[in-house]
C-alpha positions in Angstrom: 5.4 1.1 -4.3 4.6 -1.5 -1.6 2.8 -0.1 1.4 4.6 -0.1 4.8 3.3 -3.0 6.8 1.0 -1.9 9.7 1.4 -3.8 13.0 -0.8 -3.8 16.0 1.0 -4.5 19.3 -1.1 -5.6 22.3 0.3 -6.1 25.8 -1.0 -5.1 29.2 2.5 -4.1 30.4 3.5 -0.6 29.1 7.3 -1.2 29.0 6.8 -4.3 26.8 4.7 -2.3 24.4 7.4 0.4 24.3 10.2 -2.1 23.7 8.4 -3.8 20.8 7.3 -0.5 19.3 10.8 0.9 19.5 12.4 -2.1 17.8 9.8 -2.1 15.0 9.9 1.7 14.4 13.6 1.4 13.8 13.0 -1.1 11.1 10.5 1.2 9.4 7.1 -0.5 10.3 3.9 1.5 11.1 3.1 0.6 14.7 0.0 1.0 16.9 -0.1 -0.2 20.5 -3.0 -1.2 22.7 -3.1 -2.0 26.4 -6.0 -4.5 26.2 -7.9 -6.8 23.8 -10.8 -4.4 23.9 -8.7 -1.5 22.8 -7.1 -3.6 20.1 -10.6 -4.4 18.7 -11.5 -0.7 18.6 -8.2 0.1 16.7 -8.9 -2.8 14.3 -12.2 -1.1 13.3 -10.3 2.1 12.3 -8.0 0.6 9.8 -6.6 -2.8 8.5 -3.4 -4.3 10.0 -1.0 -6.7 8.3 0.1 -8.3 11.6 -1.2 -8.6 15.2 1.4 -9.1 17.9 -0.3 -10.0 21.2 0.9 -11.2 24.6 -0.6 -14.5 25.6 -1.4 -13.8 29.3 -3.5 -10.7 29.8 -6.2 -9.8 32.3 -9.9 -9.8 31.3 -9.3 -11.2 27.8 -6.1 -13.1 26.9 -4.2 -13.3 23.7 -5.8 -16.6 22.6 -9.3 -15.1 22.8 -8.1 -12.1 20.8 -6.5 -14.3 18.2 -9.7 -16.2 17.8 -11.6 -12.9 17.3 -9.1 -11.7 14.6 -9.3 -15.1 12.8 -13.1 -14.7 12.6 -13.3 -11.0 11.8 -10.0 -10.1 10.2 -8.8 -13.4 8.5 -6.2 -11.6 6.4 -4.3 -10.3 9.4 -1.3 -12.3 10.5 -1.0 -13.2 14.2 2.1 -13.5 16.4 1.8 -14.7 20.0 4.3 -13.6 22.6 4.7 -15.8 25.7 7.3 -16.6 28.4 6.0 -20.1 29.1 5.4 -22.2 26.0 3.9 -25.7 26.4 2.3 -28.5 24.4 -1.1 -27.0 24.7 0.2 -23.8 23.3 1.5 -25.6 20.2 -1.9 -27.2 19.7 -3.6 -23.8 19.9 -1.1 -22.3 17.5 -1.8 -25.0 15.0 -5.6 -24.8 15.4 -5.7 -21.0 14.9 -3.0 -21.0 12.2 -0.9 -18.6 14.2 1.8 -17.1 11.9 4.6 -17.0 14.5 5.4 -17.6 18.2 7.9 -15.3 20.0 9.4 -16.5 23.3 10.3 -14.0 26.1 12.9 -12.7 26.6 13.8 -11.9 23.0 16.3 -9.7 21.2 15.7 -7.0 18.5 16.9 -9.5 15.8 14.6 -12.3 17.1 11.7 -9.9 17.0 12.5 -8.6 13.5 13.0 -12.0 12.0 9.8 -13.4 13.6 7.8 -10.4 12.3 9.3 -10.8 8.8 8.5 -14.5 8.8 4.9 -13.9 10.0 4.3 -11.3 7.3 5.7 -13.5 4.6 3.7 -16.5 5.7 0.5 -14.4 5.6 1.4 -12.9 2.3 1.9 -16.3 0.7 -1.3 -17.6 2.3 -3.4 -15.1 0.5 -1.1 -14.6 -2.5 -0.9 -10.9 -1.8 1.7 -8.4 -2.8 0.3 -5.3 -1.2 -1.9 -4.5 1.8 -4.7 -6.4 3.4 -8.2 -5.7 2.3 -9.3 -2.1 2.6 -12.0 -3.0 5.0 -9.9 -5.4 7.1 -12.8 -7.8 6.8 -14.3 -10.1 4.3 -14.0 -8.8 0.8 -13.8 -10.9 -2.4 -14.1 -10.7 -6.2 -17.8 -9.7 -5.8 -16.8 -6.2 -4.6 -18.9 -6.4 -1.5 -17.6 -4.9 1.8 -18.4 -6.3 5.2 -18.9 -9.5 7.1 -22.4 -9.2 8.5 -24.9 -12.1 8.3 -26.8 -10.1 5.7 -23.7 -9.5 3.6 -22.6 -13.1 3.7 -26.1 -14.3 2.7 -26.0 -11.8 -0.1 -22.7 -13.2 -1.4 -24.2 -16.7 -1.4 -27.3 -15.5 -3.2 -25.3 -13.7 -5.9 -23.1 -16.8 -6.6 -26.2 -19.0 -6.9 -28.2 -16.7 -9.1 -25.2 -15.9 -11.4 -25.2 -19.5 -12.6 -28.6 -19.1 -14.4 -29.5 -17.0 -17.4 -33.0 -15.9 -16.4 -34.0 -12.3 -15.7 -33.2 -11.0 -12.2 -34.9 -8.2 -10.3 -33.1 -6.3 -7.5 -35.4 -4.4 -5.2 -34.6 -2.2 -2.2 -34.1 1.3 -0.9 -32.1 3.9 -2.8 -28.3 3.8 -2.1 -28.2 0.1 -1.0 -25.7 -1.0 -3.6 -28.0 -2.5 -6.3 -25.6 -1.6 -9.1 -22.7 -3.2 -7.2 -24.8 -6.4 -6.9 -25.6 -6.3 -10.7 -21.9 -6.0 -11.5 -21.1 -8.9 -9.1 -23.7 -11.1 -10.8 -22.3 -10.3 -14.2 -18.7 -11.0 -13.2 -19.7 -14.4 -11.8 -21.8 -15.3 -14.9 -21.0 -17.1 -18.1 -21.3 -13.7 -19.9 -18.4 -12.1 -18.0 -16.1 -11.9 -21.0 -18.2 -9.1 -22.3 -18.7 -5.8 -20.5 -21.9 -5.2 -18.5 -24.1 -2.6 -20.2 -25.6 -0.3 -17.6 -28.5 2.1 -18.2 -30.3 4.4 -15.9 -33.9 4.4 -17.2 -34.8 7.6 -15.4 -32.1 9.5 -17.3 -33.6 8.8 -20.8 -36.3 11.3 -21.9 -39.6 9.5 -22.7 -39.7 10.7 -26.3 -36.2 9.2 -26.9 -36.7 5.9 -25.1 -37.6 3.8 -28.1 -34.8 5.0 -30.3 -32.3 4.7 -27.5 -33.3 1.2 -26.6 -34.0 -0.3 -30.0 -32.1 1.9 -32.5 -33.4 3.1 -35.9 -32.8 2.6 -39.6 -31.3 5.2 -41.8 -34.1 7.6 -43.0 -36.6 6.4 -40.4 -37.3 10.0 -39.5 -36.0 13.5 -40.1 -32.4 13.6 -38.9 -31.8 9.9 -39.1 -28.8 10.2 -41.4 -27.4 6.8 -40.5 -28.5 3.5 -38.9 -28.3 3.5 -35.1 -27.6 0.4 -32.9 -29.6 0.7 -29.7 -28.9 -0.3 -26.1 -30.4 -3.7 -26.7 -28.0 -4.5 -29.6 -25.0 -3.3 -27.6 -25.8 -5.8 -24.9 -25.8 -8.8 -27.3 -24.1 -11.9 -25.7 -23.7 -9.9 -22.5 -25.9 -8.7 -19.6 -28.0 -5.5 -19.5 -28.6 -3.8 -16.2 -31.7 -1.5 -16.2 -31.5 0.7 -13.2 -34.7 2.5 -12.1 -36.8 0.3 -14.4 -40.0 1.7 -12.9 -39.4 4.9 -14.9 -39.8 3.1 -18.3 -42.9 4.2 -20.3 -45.6 1.6 -21.0 -44.8 1.7 -24.7 -41.2 0.6 -24.2 -42.2 -1.8 -21.5 -44.3 -3.7 -24.1 -41.4 -3.8 -26.5 -39.0 -5.0 -23.8 -41.4 -7.8 -23.0 -41.1 -9.0 -26.5 -37.3 -9.1 -26.2 -37.7 -11.2 -23.0 -40.2 -13.6 -24.6 -38.7 -14.1 -28.0 -35.3 -12.5 -28.1 -36.5 -10.3 -31.0 -36.8 -6.6 -31.4 -37.5 -4.0 -34.2 -35.4 -1.0 -35.0 -37.6 2.1 -35.8 -38.2 2.2 -39.6 -37.6 -1.5 -40.2 -40.0 -4.4 -40.7 -37.5 -7.3 -40.3 -36.9 -8.3 -36.7 -33.4 -8.5 -35.2 -32.3 -11.2 -32.8 -30.5 -10.6 -29.5 -29.0 -12.9 -26.8 -28.8 -11.1 -23.5 -29.6 -11.4 -19.8 -31.6 -8.6 -18.2 -30.9 -7.6 -14.6 -33.2 -4.8 -13.4 -33.4 -2.7 -10.3 -35.9 -0.4 -8.6 -36.5 1.3 -5.3 -40.3 1.2 -5.8 -42.8 -1.5 -5.2 -43.6 -2.8 -8.7 -46.6 -4.7 -7.5 -48.2 -1.4 -6.3 -47.4 0.1 -9.7 -49.0 -2.8 -11.5 -52.2 -2.3 -9.5 -52.2 1.4 -10.4 -51.7 0.7 -14.1 -48.2 2.3 -14.1 -46.3 -0.9 -14.9 -47.2 -3.9 -17.0 -48.1 -7.0 -15.0 -46.8 -9.4 -17.7 -43.4 -7.6 -17.8 -43.2 -7.6 -14.0 -43.7 -11.4 -13.9 -41.0 -11.9 -16.6 -38.5 -9.6 -14.9 -38.7 -11.4 -11.6 -37.3 -14.7 -12.7 -35.6 -14.3 -9.3 -35.5 -11.4 -6.8 -32.8 -10.0 -4.6 -34.1 -7.7 -1.8 -31.5 -5.2 -0.4 -31.7 -3.9 3.1 -31.2 -0.4 4.5 -27.8 0.1 6.1 -29.3 0.6 9.6 -30.2 -3.1 9.6 -26.5 -4.2 9.4 -24.7 -1.4 11.2 -21.7 -3.8 12.0 -20.6 -3.3 8.4 -20.3 0.5 8.7 -16.7 0.5 10.1 -15.3 -1.6 7.3 -17.3 0.5 4.7 -15.8 3.7 6.2 -12.3 2.2 6.1 -12.8 1.1 2.5 -14.0 4.6 1.4 -11.0 6.2 3.3 -8.5 3.9 1.6 -10.1 4.6 -1.8 -9.2 8.3 -1.6 -6.6 9.4 -4.1 -5.5 12.6 -2.4 -2.3 11.8 -0.4 -3.1 14.6 2.1 -6.3 12.8 3.2 -6.0 11.0 6.6 -6.5 7.2 6.3 -7.3 6.7 10.0 -10.4 7.5 12.0 -10.6 7.5 15.8 -12.8 5.0 17.6 -15.1 7.7 19.0 -15.5 9.2 15.6 -16.3 5.8 14.1 -18.9 5.3 16.9 -20.7 8.4 15.8 -20.8 7.2 12.2 -22.0 3.7 13.2 -24.7 5.2 15.4 -26.2 7.4 12.6 -29.4 6.2 10.9 -28.2 6.9 7.3 -31.5 7.4 5.4 -29.4 7.6 2.1 -27.8 4.2 3.1 -24.3 3.3 1.7 -24.4 6.1 -0.9 -24.9 8.7 1.8 -22.2 7.2 4.0 -19.8 7.3 1.0 -20.6 11.0 0.3 -20.2 11.8 4.0 -16.8 10.1 4.2 -15.7 12.0 1.1 -16.8 15.3 2.8 -15.0 14.2 6.0 -11.8 13.7 4.1 -12.0 17.2 2.7 -12.7 18.7 6.1 -9.8 16.7 7.7 -7.1 17.6 5.1 -3.8 18.0 7.0 -5.0 16.2 10.1 -3.4 13.0 11.3 -6.8 11.3 12.0 -10.4 12.0 11.4 -11.6 12.7 14.9 -14.9 13.1 16.7 -14.9 16.9 16.4 -14.6 16.7 12.6 -17.4 14.2 12.4 -19.6 16.3 14.6 -18.9 19.4 12.6 -19.8 17.8 9.3 -22.9 16.0 10.6 -24.3 18.5 12.9 -27.9 19.8 12.4 -28.0 22.7 10.0 -28.6 26.0 11.6 -29.1 28.0 8.4 -26.0 30.0 8.8 -22.3 29.7 7.9 -19.9 27.6 10.0 -17.3 30.1 11.2 -15.0 27.3 12.3 -14.4 26.5 8.6 -12.3 28.4 6.1 -14.4 30.7 3.9 -14.5 28.5 0.8 -15.3 25.3 2.7 -18.1 27.1 4.7 -19.5 28.5 1.4 -19.4 25.0 -0.3 -21.2 23.5 2.7 -24.0 26.1 2.6 -24.4 25.5 -1.2 -24.6 21.8 -0.6 -27.2 22.2 2.1 -29.2 24.5 -0.2 -29.1 22.0 -3.0 -30.4 19.2 -0.8 -33.3 21.5 0.6 -34.2 22.8 -2.9 -34.5 19.5 -4.7 -36.3 17.9 -1.7 -38.9 20.6 -1.8 -39.1 20.4 -5.6 -39.9 16.7 -5.6 -42.4 17.2 -2.8 -44.2 19.8 -5.0 -44.4 17.5 -7.9 -45.0 14.2 -6.0 -41.7 12.7 -7.2 -42.3 13.4 -10.9 -38.8 13.9 -12.3 -40.0 15.2 -15.6 -42.1 18.0 -14.1 -39.3 18.8 -11.5 -36.7 19.2 -14.3 -38.9 21.5 -16.3 -39.7 23.6 -13.2 -36.0 23.8 -12.3 -35.0 24.7 -15.9 -32.7 21.7 -16.0 -32.2 18.8 -18.4 -33.7 15.7 -17.0 -30.4 13.6 -17.1 -28.6 16.3 -15.2 -31.3 16.4 -12.5 -31.2 12.6 -12.2 -27.4 12.8 -11.8 -27.8 15.6 -9.2 -30.3 13.7 -7.2 -28.0 10.7 -7.1 -25.1 12.8 -5.9 -27.3 14.2 -3.1 -28.7 10.7 -2.2 -32.2 11.9 -2.8 -34.7 9.2 -3.9 -37.5 10.5 -6.1 -39.6 7.5 -5.3 -39.8 8.6 -1.6 -42.0 11.5 -2.8 -44.6 9.6 -4.8 -47.1 9.0 -2.1 -49.4 11.9 -3.3 -49.2 10.5 -6.9 -50.2 7.1 -5.6 -53.3 8.5 -3.9 -54.2 10.6 -7.0 -54.2 7.6 -9.3 -56.2 5.2 -7.1 -59.6 4.3 -8.5 -62.5 6.3 -7.0 -64.6 4.7 -4.3 -68.0 3.5 -5.3 -71.2 4.2 -3.4 -72.4 1.3 -1.5 
């Protein structure tokens, strides 16, 4: 079912806003009104709009300036200008800004309706859309990236450029900064996009199973090998292989992976004849591989082969302007119809001002939690955000229903427990999983859900593996 068009009406005169709103509500549109350009900009951060209807003459900032702002930041929103004094200069401006429609005062309900329908249809045809505008209300394309910051636009250009090649690619950056999204975007833009991207989390594979999982084995190669197994490398033939957390690979498998990169050959366990494979390897890590090379934890030759090109991702706090569109995107991605799709400007300001150590992943989890906490409400408001994000006091939140309060305490406990556990074992996931009595893949999954990066706890390990100082 096609979504009801959302329309933002801007006029400094209240009675004009009321007239337009009344006419449009009768015709079944969703309408939001603003008394100034500043207020309209704040509302635009909360949700996407199909059409902006703005008065031309307004104090402080007029309709033309607002139209220019929307054309830059919300290009998929149609624009209708309302004026009582059209002139030749007005027509030139309308043509320059690609204004969808011009409405002359005074107007009737029918004139307004047909102008709105015409503007919506023009914008729909312009972008060949059949539904709503982009979830984020800002720049979004086939790459799957949300936001219109300088960093995000540079990242889009970098992805399109590097996707043309077939050389290995390394993505480095803090945990939760969208490295997997980037890998998927590169694959979709590449010449290998007809085949599915093969994605592997290296940290989730136990070390004693790495070789068989990556390269496969022949029937009878060892006890229990009742049939031949095709490994991960074979499954990525003619496609791309994304190796997330590549820093977790053992030195043994690193050496065999280097051979694949150098010659395209690999050996299944139990076989003597090499197999050939044609793939592109895209890898990612939140650690500094150069430091790991110096410490003997990562092969230098493999590192130089993997970094045919490098993409460096940034923490979310360095491009805060993309937080509002990300929030709107996560809200509109919710499948529960009871979840509010709108967030108030002051609530959005709280989210935009947070430091987000877990980056985009933490923001997404927080929005999901906000949606649960706001079930039944019209909007996600400042009070709800403050309640969810407030500093933990160690006790239950009596403002929440019993089960929600209980789930929140359990969630806080999980975060504290696994943080302390990784601190104890200097970020060593193998030791942490044994101590917790958990299978390693489940622990890795749990850490990802909690936006906890094991690499952040490896400082003590780094100091321990450094060569001893010599007497001078």
